[in-house]
C-alpha positions in Angstrom: 58.5 111.6 110.4 61.5 112.6 108.6 62.1 115.5 111.1 62.5 113.1 114.0 65.9 113.4 116.0 68.2 110.4 115.6 68.1 108.2 118.8 70.9 108.9 121.1 73.0 105.7 121.6 73.3 104.1 125.0 76.8 104.0 126.5 76.0 100.9 128.4 75.3 99.2 125.1 78.7 99.7 123.6 81.1 96.9 123.3 84.7 98.3 123.0 86.1 94.7 122.6 83.7 94.1 119.5 84.7 97.5 118.2 88.4 96.5 118.3 87.7 93.2 116.9 85.8 94.6 114.0 88.5 97.1 113.4 91.2 94.3 113.3 88.8 92.2 111.0 88.5 95.3 108.6 92.4 95.7 108.5 92.8 91.9 107.7 90.4 92.2 104.8 92.1 95.3 103.6 95.5 93.9 103.7 94.4 90.6 102.3 92.9 92.6 99.2 96.1 94.5 98.7 98.0 91.0 98.5 95.6 90.0 95.8 96.0 93.2 94.0 99.9 93.2 94.1 99.8 89.5 92.9 97.0 90.3 90.2 94.8 87.6 91.6 91.2 88.3 91.0 88.8 88.6 94.3 86.5 85.9 92.8 89.3 83.4 92.6 89.2 81.2 95.7 92.3 80.7 97.5 93.4 78.0 99.8 94.6 79.8 103.0 95.1 83.0 104.7 97.7 83.2 107.6 97.1 86.1 110.0 99.0 87.7 112.7 97.7 90.3 115.1 99.2 91.8 118.1 97.7 90.8 121.7 95.0 87.9 122.0 93.1 87.2 118.9 90.2 85.7 120.8 87.9 88.4 120.2 88.3 88.0 116.2 87.3 84.2 116.1 83.4 85.0 116.1 84.4 87.1 112.9 86.4 84.7 111.0 83.5 83.5 108.8 83.1 86.9 107.6 86.8 87.4 107.2 87.1 84.3 105.2 84.3 85.1 103.0 85.5 88.5 102.4 89.1 87.2 101.5 87.6 84.3 99.5 89.7 81.8 101.1 89.1 78.4 102.3 90.7 78.7 105.6 91.9 81.6 108.0 94.6 80.4 110.6 96.2 82.7 113.2 100.0 82.7 113.4 101.7 83.0 116.9 104.0 85.4 115.6 104.8 87.8 112.6 107.8 85.8 111.7 105.6 82.8 110.9 103.7 85.0 108.4 106.8 86.7 106.8 110.3 86.8 108.1 112.7 90.0 108.2 116.3 90.1 107.4 118.6 93.1 108.3 121.6 94.4 106.6 123.7 97.3 107.7 123.2 100.7 106.2 126.9 101.2 105.4 126.3 104.8 104.6 125.0 105.4 108.1 127.1 102.9 110.1 130.4 103.1 108.3 131.1 106.5 109.8 130.0 105.5 113.1 131.5 102.2 113.5 134.4 102.2 111.2 135.9 98.8 110.5 133.6 97.4 113.2 130.6 97.5 110.7 132.0 94.3 108.9 131.4 92.6 112.2 128.0 94.0 112.6 127.0 92.6 109.0 128.5 89.3 109.9 126.3 89.1 113.1 123.3 90.4 111.1 123.9 87.5 108.8 123.7 85.0 111.6 120.2 86.4 112.9 117.6 83.9 112.8 115.1 86.8 112.0 114.2 87.8 115.7 116.5 90.6 115.8 115.4 91.8 112.4 111.7 91.5 113.4 112.3 93.9 116.5 114.1 96.4 114.0 111.2 96.2 111.8 108.7 96.8 114.6 110.7 100.2 115.5 112.7 98.9 118.4 116.6 99.4 118.9 118.5 96.1 119.4 121.9 95.2 121.2 124.0 93.2 118.7 126.8 91.0 120.0 129.9 90.8 117.7 133.3 89.4 118.1 134.5 93.1 118.7 132.0 93.8 121.6 128.4 95.0 121.7 126.8 97.4 119.3 123.3 99.1 119.6 121.4 99.6 116.4 118.3 101.6 115.7 116.0 100.9 113.0 116.9 103.7 110.9 120.7 102.3 110.6 119.8 99.0 108.8 118.2 98.0 105.4 115.2 95.7 106.2 114.2 93.2 103.7 110.8 91.1 104.0 111.3 87.6 103.1 108.1 85.4 102.3 107.6 81.7 101.6 107.5 80.8 97.8 104.0 80.9 96.6 102.8 83.3 99.3 102.0 87.1 99.2 102.3 89.2 102.3 101.1 92.6 103.4 101.4 94.3 107.0 100.3 97.5 108.7 101.3 98.0 112.2 100.0 95.2 114.5 98.3 93.3 111.7 100.2 91.0 109.1 98.4 88.8 106.6 99.7 86.2 104.1 97.8 84.5 101.4 98.6 81.3 99.6 98.5 82.4 96.1 99.0 78.8 94.6 95.9 78.1 92.6 95.3 74.1 92.4 93.1 73.0 89.5 90.1 72.6 91.7 90.4 76.2 92.7 90.7 77.4 89.5 87.6 75.4 88.5 85.8 77.1 91.3 87.1 80.6 90.2 85.8 80.1 86.7 82.5 79.0 88.0 82.2 82.3 89.9 82.9 84.3 86.9 80.1 82.3 85.1 77.8 83.4 88.1 78.8 86.8 87.5 77.9 86.7 84.1 74.6 85.3 84.7 73.8 87.9 87.2 74.5 90.6 84.5 72.2 88.6 82.3 69.4 88.6 84.6 69.5 92.2 85.2 69.6 92.8 81.3 66.6 90.5 81.1 64.6 92.9 83.6 64.1 89.9 86.0 63.0 90.6 89.6 65.6 89.5 92.3 63.6 86.7 93.5 62.6 85.4 90.1 63.6 81.5 89.5 65.1 80.8 86.1 65.8 78.0 83.8 69.6 78.5 82.7 71.5 77.3 79.9 75.3 77.5 79.6 76.9 76.7 76.4 80.7 76.5 76.7 83.7 74.5 76.0 86.9 73.8 77.6 87.6 74.9 81.2 84.6 76.8 81.5 82.4 73.8 80.6 84.5 71.5 82.9 83.9 74.2 85.9 80.2 74.5 85.4 79.9 70.8 85.4 82.0 70.6 88.6 80.2 73.5 90.3 76.8 73.1 88.9 75.0 73.3 92.3 76.8 76.4 93.1 76.1 78.1 89.9 72.4 77.1 90.0 71.9 78.2 93.7 73.7 81.5 93.4 71.6 82.5 90.2 68.3 81.1 91.2 68.3 78.4 88.6 65.8 75.6 89.2 67.3 73.8 86.3 70.9 74.1 84.7 71.2 72.9 81.1 74.7 72.5 79.6 73.6 73.9 76.4 70.8 76.2 75.4 67.3 76.5 76.7 64.3 76.4 74.2 62.3 79.7 73.7 64.8 81.9 75.9 63.8 85.4 77.3 67.3 86.2 76.8 70.3 84.9 74.7 73.6 86.5 75.6 77.0 85.5 74.5 79.8 86.6 76.8 83.5 85.8 77.4 84.7 83.9 80.5 88.3 83.5 80.8 88.7 84.3 77.2 86.4 81.6 76.3 83.3 82.3 74.3 80.2 81.2 76.4 76.4 81.4 75.3 74.0 82.2 78.1 70.3 81.6 77.8 67.6 82.0 80.3 63.9 82.1 80.8 61.6 82.2 83.8 60.9 78.9 85.4 
C-alpha cells in the first residue's frame, strides 16, 4: 500500500480564485501577527478589530473571514476601501537628491507636499511617479526622491506587504483583558491535562484557585474555560481527591490547578 503512487490532480477541479483568496488570507494573518509581535501583544489576547485592505475585489475573501478572524484573534474583520483608510502616508523631499536637481524650487516642492492630503504620498509609496503642482510650475517626483513616513491612528498598529495592508486596534478594554487572562488559564489547564496523562476526550472536574484579575477572569468566562478544557464542573477553588495538583503563574499571579476525571 505504501508503494502506491500519489493520485494525479484533476486540473478541472482546481479553483484559481480560491487559491488567490487563500493566499491573501494567509498574507493577512501573517501581517496581523507581525503587528502583534511589533506591539508585544500576545496572540492569546483578543483584540476588537482588524482593518484590512487588499488590492482588487475582496469578495473572494469573505468566505474565509471566520478563519482569518480566528487566526488573528479579533472580534471583527472589516475591509477598508483604500489603503489610506488603514494607514496614511506623508512624503517629504529628500533634499540630498532633489536639492541638486531643483535648486531653490525644492522649497516649493516641500510646501506642496506639506499640503498633500495623503493621496500623492500613497501613490509614491506604491512605487508610482507623480506630478506635483507648485507655485513655480509642475515637478515630476519619483518614489526614490522623497522620504515616506507611514502614519497610523493612535492605538492602532499597521503592517503592509505589497497589495495587502492590515491594521489592528491595539487598545485592550477591561473585558478583552479578562478574556485574554481566561485564555491563559485554558492554556495552563491544557498543560496540566497532559501532565496528568489524560486522553484527549477525557472529561474532568476542574478546580481553579486564584485571586485578583485571574479569579475575575475565570468567573466571567467560566463557560469558555470549561468548554475548552472539557470540564463538566468548574470549581473556584480546589477539587477533592485530585488526580493532579499543579501550581502555575498566570499574568504573574499564583494559581493552583486541581483536576480529576469526571
